[in-house]
C-alpha positions in Angstrom: 28.9 -2.6 8.7 29.4 -4.3 5.4 31.4 -7.5 5.5 33.9 -8.6 2.8 33.9 -12.3 1.7 35.8 -14.4 -0.7 34.4 -14.4 -4.2 31.5 -16.8 -4.6 32.3 -20.1 -6.3 31.3 -19.9 -10.0 28.3 -21.9 -11.1 27.8 -24.0 -14.2 24.9 -24.3 -16.7 23.3 -27.0 -14.5 22.8 -24.6 -11.6 21.4 -21.9 -13.9 19.2 -24.6 -15.5 17.9 -25.5 -12.0 17.0 -21.8 -11.4 15.3 -21.8 -14.9 13.3 -24.9 -14.0 12.2 -23.3 -10.8 11.1 -20.2 -12.7 9.1 -22.3 -15.1 7.4 -24.2 -12.3 6.6 -21.1 -10.2 5.3 -19.3 -13.3 3.0 -22.1 -14.0 1.7 -22.4 -10.4 1.2 -18.6 -10.2 -1.0 -18.5 -13.4 -3.5 -21.3 -12.9 -6.2 -19.2 -11.1 -6.9 -16.6 -13.7 -8.2 -18.8 -16.6 -10.1 -21.1 -14.2 -11.6 -18.5 -11.9 -15.1 -18.9 -13.3 -14.8 -22.6 -12.8 -13.6 -22.2 -9.2 -16.4 -19.7 -8.5 -19.0 -22.3 -9.7 -17.4 -25.3 -7.8 -16.9 -23.4 -4.6 -20.1 -21.3 -4.8 -18.2 -18.0 -4.7 -19.7 -14.5 -5.4 -17.9 -12.3 -7.9 -16.4 -10.3 -5.0 -15.1 -13.5 -3.4 -13.6 -14.5 -6.8 -11.9 -11.1 -7.0 -10.4 -11.7 -3.6 -9.1 -15.1 -4.6 -7.4 -13.6 -7.6 -5.3 -11.1 -5.7 -4.3 -12.6 -2.3 -1.1 -14.1 -3.8 0.0 -10.7 -5.1 -0.7 -9.0 -1.8 1.3 -11.6 0.1 4.1 -11.2 -2.5 4.2 -7.4 -1.9 4.7 -8.0 1.8 7.2 -10.8 1.5 9.5 -9.2 -1.1 11.3 -6.5 1.0 11.7 -9.0 3.9 13.1 -11.6 1.6 15.8 -9.2 0.3 16.9 -8.4 3.9 16.9 -12.0 4.9 19.0 -12.8 1.8 21.5 -10.2 2.7 21.7 -11.5 6.3 21.7 -15.3 5.7 22.6 -15.8 2.0 20.3 -16.0 -1.0 20.3 -19.7 -1.5 19.3 -20.5 2.1 16.4 -18.0 1.9 15.2 -19.1 -1.6 15.0 -22.8 -0.5 13.1 -21.9 2.6 10.7 -19.6 0.8 10.1 -22.2 -1.9 9.2 -24.7 0.9 6.5 -22.3 2.0 5.3 -22.1 -1.7 5.2 -25.9 -1.9 3.2 -26.1 1.3 0.8 -23.5 -0.1 0.5 -25.4 -3.4 -0.4 -28.6 -1.6 -2.9 -26.7 0.6 -4.5 -25.2 -2.5 -4.6 -28.7 -4.1 -6.4 -30.2 -1.1 -8.6 -27.3 -0.3 -12.3 -28.3 0.2 -13.6 -24.7 0.4 -12.7 -21.1 -0.2 -11.1 -20.2 3.2 -8.6 -23.1 2.8 -7.9 -22.2 -0.8 -7.3 -18.6 0.3 -4.8 -19.9 2.9 -3.0 -21.8 0.2 -2.8 -18.8 -2.1 -1.4 -16.7 0.8 1.4 -19.2 1.3 2.1 -19.4 -2.4 2.6 -15.7 -2.4 6.1 -16.3 -1.0 7.2 -17.1 -4.6 7.1 -13.4 -5.4 9.9 -12.8 -2.9 11.9 -15.9 -3.9 12.3 -15.1 -7.6 14.2 -11.8 -7.1 16.6 -13.6 -4.8 17.3 -16.1 -7.7 18.6 -13.1 -9.7 20.8 -12.1 -6.8 22.3 -15.6 -6.8 23.1 -15.4 -10.5 24.8 -12.1 -10.0 26.8 -13.5 -7.0 28.1 -16.5 -9.0 28.6 -15.2 -12.5 30.6 -12.4 -14.2 28.6 -9.3 -15.1 28.1 -10.2 -18.8 27.1 -13.8 -18.2 24.8 -12.8 -15.3 22.8 -10.4 -17.5 22.2 -13.2 -20.0 21.3 -15.7 -17.2 18.9 -13.2 -15.6 17.2 -12.7 -19.0 16.9 -16.4 -19.5 15.4 -17.0 -16.1 13.0 -14.1 -16.6 11.9 -15.4 -19.9 11.4 -18.9 -18.5 9.2 -17.5 -15.8 7.0 -15.8 -18.5 7.1 -19.1 -20.5 6.0 -21.0 -17.4 3.1 -18.5 -16.8 1.9 -19.1 -20.4 2.1 -22.8 -20.0 0.1 -22.6 -16.8 -2.5 -20.4 -18.5 -2.9 -23.0 -21.3 -2.7 -26.1 -19.2 -4.8 -25.1 -16.1 -8.1 -25.4 -17.9 -7.6 -28.9 -19.5 -6.2 -30.3 -16.2 -9.1 -28.8 -14.2 -11.7 -30.1 -16.6 -10.1 -33.4 -17.4 -8.9 -34.3 -13.9 -10.1 -31.8 -11.3 -9.3 -28.4 -9.9 -7.2 -30.2 -7.3 -4.7 -31.4 -9.9 -4.2 -28.1 -11.5 -2.6 -26.9 -8.3 -0.9 -30.3 -7.5 0.9 -30.8 -10.8 2.9 -27.5 -10.9 3.5 -27.9 -7.1 5.2 -31.2 -7.7 7.3 -29.4 -10.4 8.2 -26.7 -7.9 9.3 -29.4 -5.4 11.5 -31.1 -7.9 13.1 -27.8 -9.1 13.7 -26.7 -5.5 15.5 -30.0 -4.8 17.7 -29.3 -7.9 18.5 -25.8 -6.7 19.4 -27.1 -3.3 21.8 -29.7 -4.8 23.3 -27.8 -7.7 23.5 -24.2 -6.5 26.5 -23.4 -4.2 25.9 -21.4 -1.0 26.5 -17.7 -1.2 27.9 -15.8 1.7 25.8 -13.1 3.5 26.5 -9.7 2.0 25.7 -7.4 4.9 25.9 -7.6 8.7 24.9 -3.9 9.4 22.6 -4.8 12.2 19.5 -3.4 10.5 16.6 -5.4 11.7 13.4 -6.3 9.9 10.6 -3.9 10.3 8.1 -6.2 11.9 5.7 -3.5 13.2 5.6 -2.0 9.7 4.9 -5.4 8.2 2.1 -6.2 10.7 0.5 -2.8 10.2 0.7 -2.9 6.4 -0.7 -6.4 6.4 -3.6 -5.2 8.5 -4.1 -2.2 6.2 -4.2 -4.3 3.0 -6.5 -7.1 4.5 -8.9 -4.5 5.9 -8.9 -2.6 2.6 -9.8 -5.8 0.8 -12.6 -6.5 3.2 -14.1 -3.0 2.8 -13.9 -3.2 -1.0 -15.1 -6.8 -1.2 -17.9 -6.8 1.4 -18.9 -3.1 1.2 -21.9 -3.9 -1.1 -23.1 -6.7 1.2 -22.7 -4.5 4.4 -24.7 -1.6 3.2 -27.6 -3.0 5.3 -25.2 -3.2 8.3 -23.8 0.3 8.4 -22.2 -0.1 11.9 -20.2 -3.1 10.7 -19.1 -1.2 7.6 -18.2 1.9 9.6 -16.2 -0.2 12.0 -14.2 -1.7 9.1 -13.6 1.8 7.7 -12.4 3.1 11.1 -10.1 0.0 11.5 -8.7 0.7 8.0 -8.0 4.3 9.0 -6.3 3.2 12.2 -4.1 0.6 10.5 -3.1 3.0 7.7 -2.4 5.9 10.1 -0.4 3.6 12.4 1.6 2.2 9.4 2.5 5.7 8.1 3.6 6.8 11.6 5.8 3.7 12.2 7.4 3.8 8.8 8.3 7.5 9.1 10.1 6.8 12.4 11.7 3.4 11.7 15.4 3.2 11.4 15.1 0.6 8.6 11.5 0.8 7.4 10.1 -1.9 5.2 8.8 0.9 2.8 10.6 4.2 3.1 7.7 6.6 2.7 10.1 9.6 2.8 11.0 8.6 -0.7 7.6 9.7 -1.9 8.5 13.3 -1.3 10.8 13.1 -4.3 8.7 14.2 -7.3 9.9 11.5 -9.7 9.2 8.7 -7.2 5.9 10.1 -6.0 4.5 10.6 -9.5 5.7 7.2 -10.6 3.7 5.6 -7.7 0.6 7.6 -8.5 0.8 6.7 -12.1 1.5 3.0 -11.3 -1.6 2.9 -9.0 -4.0 4.4 -11.6 -2.6 2.3 -14.5 -2.9 -0.9 -12.5 -6.5 -0.1 -11.5 -7.3 0.0 -15.2 -5.3 -3.1 -16.0 -7.0 -5.1 -13.2 -10.4 -4.5 -14.6 -9.6 -6.2 -17.9 -7.7 -9.0 -16.1 -10.7 -9.8 -13.9 -13.7 -9.0 -16.1 -12.6 -10.6 -19.4 -12.4 -14.2 -18.2 -15.8 -13.6 -16.4 -17.4 -12.4 -19.6 -16.0 -15.4 -21.6 -17.7 -17.7 -19.1 -21.2 -16.1 -19.2 -23.6 -18.6 -20.7 -24.4 -18.3 -24.4 -28.2 -18.1 -23.8 -27.6 -14.6 -22.4 -24.9 -12.3 -23.7 -21.8 -14.4 -23.2 -19.9 -17.2 -24.8 -20.1 -20.1 -22.4 -16.4 -20.7 -22.7 -14.8 -23.6 -20.8 -11.7 -23.1 -18.6 -9.6 -24.6 -21.4 -11.0 -22.2 -24.0 -10.5 -19.2 -21.7 -6.8 -20.2 -21.3 -6.4 -20.1 -25.1 -8.2 -16.8 -25.4 -6.0 -15.2 -22.8 -2.7 -16.4 -24.4 -2.4 -13.4 -26.9 -2.6 -11.1 -23.9 0.2 -13.0 -22.2 2.3 -12.8 -25.3 1.7 -9.0 -25.5 2.7 -8.6 -21.9 6.0 -10.5 -22.5 6.8 -8.2 -25.5 6.0 -5.0 -23.6 9.1 -4.9 -21.5 11.7 -4.9 -24.3 9.5 -2.5 -26.4 9.2 -0.1 -23.4 13.0 -0.2 -22.8 13.7 0.7 -26.3 11.1 3.5 -26.3 12.4 5.0 -23.0 16.0 5.1 -24.5 14.9 6.8 -27.7 11.9 8.9 -26.7 12.0 9.3 -22.9 9.7 7.9 -20.3 6.9 10.5 -20.6 6.3 9.6 -24.3 6.2 5.9 -23.5 3.8 6.3 -20.6 1.5 8.7 -22.6 1.3 6.2 -25.4 0.6 3.3 -23.0 -2.1 5.3 -21.2 -3.9 6.2 -24.4 -3.6 2.6 -25.7 -5.1 1.3 -22.5 -8.0 3.7 -22.4 -8.8 2.8 -26.0 -8.7 -0.9 -25.2 -11.0 -0.5 -22.2 -13.5 1.7 -24.0 -13.4 -0.7 -26.9 -14.3 -3.6 -24.5 -17.1 -1.5 -23.1 -18.5 -0.7 -26.5 -17.9 -4.0 -28.3 -17.9 -7.4 -26.6 -20.3 -9.4 -28.7 -17.5 -11.4 -30.4 -14.7 -13.4 -29.0 -12.1 -11.5 -31.0 -13.4 -8.3 -29.4 -12.3 -9.5 -26.0 -9.1 -11.1 -27.2 -7.9 -7.9 -28.9 -9.0 -5.6 -26.1 -7.3 -7.7 -23.4 -4.1 -7.9 -25.5 -4.1 -4.1 -25.9 -4.5 -3.5 -22.2 -1.8 -6.1 -21.4 0.6 -4.4 -23.8 -0.2 -1.0 -22.5 0.3 -2.0 -18.9 3.7 -3.5 -19.7 4.8 -0.4 -21.5 3.7 1.9 -18.6 4.9 -0.1 -15.6 8.3 -0.9 -17.2 8.8 2.8 -18.0 7.8 3.7 -14.5 10.2 1.3 -12.9 13.0 2.4 -15.2 12.3 6.1 -14.5 12.2 5.5 -10.8 15.4 3.4 -10.7 17.3 6.1 -12.7 16.0 9.1 -10.7 17.5 8.1 -7.3 21.0 7.4 -6.0 22.3 3.8 -6.6 21.9 2.9 -3.0 18.3 3.9 -3.0 17.3 1.9 -6.1 15.8 -1.0 -4.1 13.8 1.2 -1.8 12.4 3.3 -4.6 11.5 0.4 -6.9 10.0 -1.4 -3.8 7.6 1.5 -3.4 6.5 1.1 -7.0 6.0 -2.6 -6.4 3.8 -2.1 -3.4 1.8 0.6 -5.2 1.4 -1.8 -8.2 -0.1 -4.5 -6.0 -2.4 -2.1 -4.1 -3.6 -0.6 -7.4 -4.3 -4.1 -8.9 -6.0 -5.3 -5.7 -8.2 -2.2 -5.5 -9.2 -2.4 -9.1 -10.1 -6.1 -8.9 -12.1 -5.8 -5.7 -14.0 -2.8 -7.1 -14.9 -4.5 -10.3 -15.8 -7.6 -8.4 -18.1 -5.5 -6.2 -19.7 -4.0 -9.3 -20.5 -7.5 -10.7 -21.9 -8.5 -7.3 -24.1 -5.4 -7.1 -25.1 -5.9 -10.7 -26.3 -9.5 -10.3 -30.1 -9.6 -10.2 -31.8 -11.3 -7.2 -32.2 -15.0 -7.7 -29.6 -15.1 -10.5 -26.0 -16.0 -10.6 -25.2 -14.1 -13.8 -24.4 -10.3 -13.6 -26.2 -7.9 -15.8 -24.4 -7.0 -19.0 -24.5 -3.4 -17.8 -22.3 -4.3 -14.9 -19.5 -5.4 -17.2 -19.9 -2.2 -19.2 -19.8 -0.1 -16.0 -16.6 -1.8 -14.9 -14.8 -1.2 -18.2 -15.9 2.4 -18.4 -14.9 3.1 -14.8 -11.4 1.6 -15.5 -11.0 3.7 -18.6 -11.9 6.8 -16.7 -9.4 6.1 -14.0 -6.7 5.3 -16.6 -7.5 8.6 -18.4 -7.0 10.5 -15.2 -3.4 9.5 -15.1 -2.8 11.8 -18.1 -3.1 14.7 -15.7 -0.1 13.3 -13.9 1.8 12.5 -17.0 1.6 16.1 -18.2 3.6 17.2 -15.1 6.4 14.7 -15.8 9.8 15.6 -17.3 10.5 13.9 -20.5 13.0 11.6 -18.8 16.6 10.9 -19.6 17.2 9.1 -22.8 19.8 6.5 -22.2 
């Protein structure tokens, strides 16, 4: 049963500013690992596969937390849930800052993943306290500030890690998150719960999906190392199959599933999820391999770039990603979603093949990474728009949630596979992968991306809005 409450008390610019400050701080905290991953691998003696795992655990946690956060926000109010989730994020940031080894750092990143579920709730708060026209502007501002924070984190992480230590690159944005959370708590009025329909949280589904994703990461990340132990590898594969089968069975029978798999039977939603998976596999290869290639010593085939330099080199890609959303929205309205996705897939395949063929100059990597980032933004935005407009209004959250989970799984699979390729391509007694391993990773990602064109051909053009 849906409850009716008095209109929420309007908020002023200070409260919106507090949400904006929170977006900047969380964006910065989320982005510090990517440009400094080679540095972290050296300091913590990580293999490429372990580095790949570190780069994705935050997103995996976010995919699990997001649907639960929405339900908790409906039940207890958005502000209360946002503040508590950000407390978890702050704890994770402090754990990451103090981490002496990889397992503790992974724990910190798992806790930080709660930020992925908290940010959508901040948009719900804006909608609850502002008129429709003003809320759209405020949501755009908060979204833009999150992207800006991510860019700032990308640029600042390297200088902080090299000038102070890797501990401070986590600690400084965490302190900013703590301050912004206090401001939100003081300036944002409470919002009343929106629903009391009795629908519980799908805890069995959450546990089984968590088990499925964790086991999948172990199989992909440790598969190359476990070839000599086939029984252990077989056991992990069997466990993965058991978790996956159990999760599907539970979700199909749950009254209020975390991920409604029945939605996949709708052609528009199912195709969007398949495309999102394939495209994110391709994107993840560039996201992971390019910083690694920048860091390869100059006396081999690399550039010996520092963490600071890598942050600057990645900035054009971040700018391209921030522009992709508006460009994709305009393209979908004028040309339809199929045309935008086709263009994005072709652009990504060209970028990945270009990286495989030409990576001897810094600008080769900068341009290739920017093309892939732009293409990913075009495709994923078009897929989310297509999915949201192909279902009933009440099913929008469920359908787009499926795309979100698929995006994270695609990204995680791509990063782990490319990390395993680098690990397998590292000669015995060396810490530097063979150049052919990078080429193989880029070519494989381009091939997977090109496969998505087979699905794109079956799409309708999409409604032009």
